[in-house]
Phi, psi and omega in degrees: 000151180294334180294343178298336182269007183259131172267102186287354177273355178242158177292143177204157169232130182247116176255128181201157178263002182206130177235119180284153181302319179294325178291321177298319178300319179295315177301319179296319179300325181264008182052047186236020182295333178290347180276353181260133175236119178283125182254130177224089184287341174291321180282321181220092183299340181262011187300318180295321176296317179299317179295316180299324179293330181280319184266000000 
């Protein structure tokens, strides 16, 4: 799982176009679901720019 590469003791933002149910469970266990941003460039081609402007 992609969550294996996350150090949950440090701040992080995870941008991805797909979140597996098991990965969501891991984020929930660490109370880190707010750190995940679902990216859909087909729906919003400027989404990464919009996110960069916010962070």
